[in-house]
N, C-alpha and C positions, 0 to 999 in steps of 0.2 A: 378391476377393471381398467385402469388409468394404467395401471402396472404393463398388463398383458397388447393396449395399446404402443406403451412408449417400446415394448421389444420386439412387437412386429415393426413398429419403424425402422428400428435399429437392426434388424432383422434384413428389412427392402435397403435401408441403406447399404449395407458391407456387400450385399448380394451384387448390386450396380457397381459400386466401386470394384469387386472381383470380377464381373464381368467386361471393364474397362482394362482393366491388366489382363485380362486374358486375351482380347483383343491385341494389347502392345507386342505379348508375350508369343503370339501363332505367328509374327513375321519369321520367325528360327524354323520353321518348316518349309520357307521357299525359298528354294537355291537362290545363292545370291542376294539375299537379301539386304545384306548390310551396303549393298550397292546403290537399292533400289532406298525414293522417299517415302516417306508413311503413304502420302497420296497412291504409289504405283504400289504399293503393299495392300492397299484398300481395293485396286480397281483387279488387281491379280485375282482377292480372294473374292471380288464378287463377279470376276469373269469365270472363275471356275464353277461358282454357283450354279451360272446359269448353264453351262454343258451336259446335253443329257447324258451320253455311252461315256463308257469309262474310254472307249477308245479319241473320244474328243478330247477327253481332257488330259490322256498320255499325249495325244499331238500337239497340244498345247503347251503343256511341261517341257516338251522339246525343244519347241522352238522359242520358248522362256529360257532356255538352259543356252540355246545360242546364242540369245542376245544378251544373257548376263555372263558369258566367254568372253564375248566379244568388249562389253563395257568393262570387265576384271583387266585384261589385255589395254585397252584406251588406255585407264589409269595404270598400270603397273606390276599390278596384282593378278596371282594366281585362286582359281577358286578348283574344288573336288572337281574330275574329270567327270564323276559321276554325280548325277544329282541325287537327293534325298529320295527314297524307298514313296512310293504311291500311299495314299492312308495314314500315314506318319503324321496329320493336323488332328486337332481334338476330335472327337469325336463322343459317342454314350460312354458314360463314368468315368471321362478323362479331364482331369484338372488344368488348370493351367502348368501346372511344373510338370507333368506330362505322367502324374500319376490318379489310377483308378482308386476309386472307392477304399477306403483300409489300409491306406498312402502311410508316408510317415504323418505323425499328427495326429491320426487317427486312431488312436490304441484306446484301450476301455478302461484311462483312469489309472492304470498303472505306473508304480514310479520308476527310477532306474533300478537296473537289476533285476525287475521283476521279470520270473518267466512267460 
């Protein structure tokens, strides 16, 4: 019984740490995230969650793209002309590293060289 409780506690702690890591990993999908503060990235994600339609989200992304282009120019940097494709963020079955279920490390315990 104590072992089961300990295992549950450990699992919850690992999931909590993984969730925090996933939040930090997510900004890579935000255009110009390297030019944004952590607070700005959180605000961006929160704003995206409040938008109701794909059309609203696309308009918000384009506005953000323009702001990030201007910010990059001010800092003497360049960003790609095209923003990342819509829907590149985390969704069902996506892990923080971008791999879904069954990605690297999810094998059935077979060693190196196993088929």
